[in-house]
C-alpha positions as CSV (number, residue, x, y, z in Angstrom):
1,M,39.4,8.3,-70.9
2,P,37.2,5.0,-69.1
3,S,37.6,4.5,-65.7
4,I,38.5,0.9,-64.8
5,K,37.0,-1.5,-62.0
6,I,39.3,-4.4,-60.8
7,Y,37.5,-6.6,-58.9
8,S,39.6,-7.6,-55.5
9,P,37.9,-10.4,-53.0
10,Y,40.2,-8.3,-50.0
11,R,38.4,-4.8,-51.2
12,N,35.6,-5.9,-48.3
13,S,38.1,-8.4,-45.8
14,F,38.5,-5.0,-43.2
15,S,34.7,-5.0,-42.3
16,V,34.0,-8.3,-41.9
17,S,37.7,-9.3,-40.5
18,N,35.2,-6.6,-37.5
19,S,32.4,-8.5,-38.2
20,I,34.1,-11.2,-36.7
21,N,35.9,-9.0,-33.6
22,A,32.4,-7.7,-32.6
23,L,31.5,-10.9,-32.5
24,S,33.7,-12.6,-30.4
25,T,34.3,-10.4,-27.7
26,P,32.3,-10.5,-24.9
27,P,29.3,-8.1,-24.7
28,V,29.9,-5.4,-21.9
29,I,27.4,-5.9,-19.4
30,P,26.5,-3.5,-17.1
31,A,26.7,-4.1,-13.5
32,P,22.6,-4.4,-11.3
33,V,21.3,-0.9,-10.5
34,A,20.0,-1.3,-7.0
35,P,16.3,-0.6,-6.9
36,V,15.6,3.6,-5.4
37,V,13.6,2.9,-2.3
38,P,12.0,6.4,-1.7
39,V,12.8,8.6,1.2
40,G,11.2,10.2,3.4
41,P,8.6,10.8,6.4
42,P,6.9,7.2,7.8
43,L,3.5,7.4,7.5
44,T,3.2,7.3,11.3
45,S,5.2,10.0,13.2
46,P,6.8,7.6,16.2
47,S,6.8,11.7,17.8
48,L,3.0,11.5,17.9
49,P,1.0,9.2,20.3
50,K,-1.5,7.7,18.1
51,L,-4.7,9.2,18.6
52,P,-7.9,6.2,19.2
53,L,-10.8,6.0,16.4
54,P,-13.2,8.8,16.5
55,D,-17.1,8.3,18.2
56,T,-19.3,6.9,15.6
57,F,-22.1,9.7,14.7
58,S,-25.6,8.7,14.6
59,R,-27.4,12.3,14.4
60,K,-27.0,14.6,17.5
61,P,-26.8,17.4,16.2
62,E,-24.7,18.9,19.3
63,E,-21.5,15.5,18.7
64,L,-21.4,16.9,15.1
65,R,-19.0,19.5,16.7
66,P,-16.8,16.9,18.6
67,F,-17.2,14.3,16.3
68,L,-15.5,16.5,13.4
69,Q,-13.1,18.1,15.3
70,Q,-12.2,14.4,15.9
71,C,-11.9,13.5,12.4
72,R,-9.9,16.9,11.8
73,S,-6.7,16.0,14.3
74,H,-6.8,12.6,12.5
75,F,-6.7,14.0,9.1
76,R,-3.5,16.0,10.7
77,S,-1.8,13.0,12.5
78,S,-1.5,11.2,9.2
79,P,-1.1,13.3,6.4
80,A,0.3,10.6,4.3
81,A,-2.9,8.2,4.4
82,F,-5.3,10.6,4.5
83,G,-4.1,12.8,1.1
84,P,-6.6,12.9,-1.1
85,D,-10.1,13.9,-0.4
86,H,-11.5,11.0,-0.9
87,L,-9.9,9.0,1.7
88,K,-11.1,11.5,3.9
89,V,-14.7,10.7,2.9
90,T,-13.8,7.1,3.3
91,F,-12.7,7.8,7.1
92,V,-16.2,9.5,8.2
93,L,-19.2,7.6,6.4
94,N,-17.6,4.6,7.9
95,L,-18.7,6.0,10.7
96,L,-22.0,6.7,10.6
97,R,-24.2,5.5,12.1
98,G,-28.0,5.6,12.4
99,S,-30.5,7.9,10.5
100,A,-26.7,9.7,10.0
101,L,-25.7,7.0,7.4
102,A,-29.1,6.3,6.3
103,W,-29.8,10.0,5.3
104,V,-26.1,9.9,3.2
105,T,-26.6,6.2,1.4
106,P,-29.2,7.4,-0.8
107,L,-26.9,9.9,-2.3
108,L,-24.2,7.0,-1.9
109,L,-25.6,4.8,-4.5
110,H,-25.6,8.1,-6.8
111,C,-21.7,8.4,-7.6
């Protein structure tokens, strides 16, 4: 027997009323979230004395070892400030003078 379809204007009324109710209900807005602030040691430790900058280095071989030791001490006293090697290299290059700087300058121009 063939099925008979009866049209009813109320057939979709339930889904329409649900849509209207959803539109009339105010949206739920989440509470603002406080920004995440990284917690960690400060860049300089208050318990360690601040080191003076190392002496500049110009050329004298007998001054090289003390110069490098001063730079190492500086790196160790502020590890967060001198993390990547390129920061250490930049720091040392800024302390070169005279013929030591003249020697390294052509190398830097090719980087």
